C-alpha angles and dihedrals in degrees: 000000000000135000109246103179147331129233128195120199113201109210133194130186139161111258101151129257126293138167144204129219126322113292097031114104111250118246119243127237093266114082119208128199137146138223119220119208123191109200126204139193090248095057096249114131131202117214133197142153112263136201116212120244112084123097105260094207089054090052090051090048091056097042113034112099094016124122103249091214091065091082097154091052092050092045091057092045089058096040095050090055098051094097093068104028147041094249090119088078089059105035093085098048092041092050092047091050090050090053089049089052092048090052091053092048093048096038094236135116112252096243090062092049089051091054108287103237093166141349095223136027136190112263125214122209109239111199133216115228110278130198102242144021089247092058090053091052091051092049091048090054090051092049093051090048089055091054104260113151095187135047132190120203125221100187138169102284091241110136103220097028092051090049090052089050092050091052094046092051092051090051090047099051100032131225099300097067117086113232131194132181128212115200093183088221091298103142114085099179123067091219091056092049091050092048092050092046089055089055090052090050090051090053093044098243116180099224143359109223127207095336097170142010104325093216094054101088091165095063092038090055090050090049093047090053092049099048132061095208111089117253115227108203147154097065094127102031124104127233105069114216094000092055090048090054091050091050092050094045089050089054088236096124135062089168126021118218119209137153136193093234098040114115113266095001094108108239122260091325092055093045092053091050089050093048092052091051089051091047090055089057093043096243134125123262106207118200113233116210140034106242124118092260088058091054092052090048092050091051092050100049124083098203100054128087109187146037114223112229114186114222140245083040093208091070093068110025120081108225092228097052114067132186141144096273094090096047113096118174125223091268093054098257128137118213127196111225116255091240131115116277124356093326101241116167114197126198095208093190089058092044092051092050092050100039113114095182145353127213 
């Protein structure tokens, strides 16, 4: 089997506006995503979500003529060329699509091919940033009604207001619901980060995510030593498994965040390498992101406990592309489908109507 071509469908649909913390430009009402297809001479296709940015001709140069089952070989071809290219923006989607293709060829779901640790995993509801405390309480109620047993806050990045929100949410949901907080690297001063961490400890939060500059391992190590609450870091850093190792060796990380579609994390292959490094150090490797590849990764890895599902789900899931990532059962578990590959069902009529370009 040989790779004959790739195609990327750029898709746009109206999902309504949303925003993250203060300082990050709000997103408009039109959502944009892309679907990567890896084509072969035997008619089997690999599919994956794709984020624009890499040079498509460079991706073709690396892929066409290769055996798509030689994933490790292709992974290293991409990785060794990162220093002089933008292939890092494609390595994750390409690797995920190759695993999807392998699953279709072998007749197995990807999570089983990766190791098959479990066939379901608790999901946590990961919020967007809302405009008021009352809106967060309403969203929390909706999440609990759906079955979620864990919630992660993306708030405003305002020290005292965020602390008030964290306390109000704990009071709202009670002691049995797991809560996390993501600062999105908002806090610039060590003293502020320590103060806020103490508030999270008081309210029994499970982890403190990206509290400070994610490249400053020196101050993160100091913060990790000061606080009892675990720091979850490395979501936004480059370097995949090697960066994870550096974060751990610097004592900057209690939990490593990585995701198959994150830039420069290396797809499912890179995530598995990262998870095994974390396992060697006895720490958790948390999967960042709510796409179907993230669900398969979470079900394959021993040292992870949750699948991140971004809510409201309609903000992130194209109506014409369906998979198991949006399906949470009444007990709060996500289940990959028992179908070959990643299990992506595409309504090509919808995709064609909403495609704004193909490369």
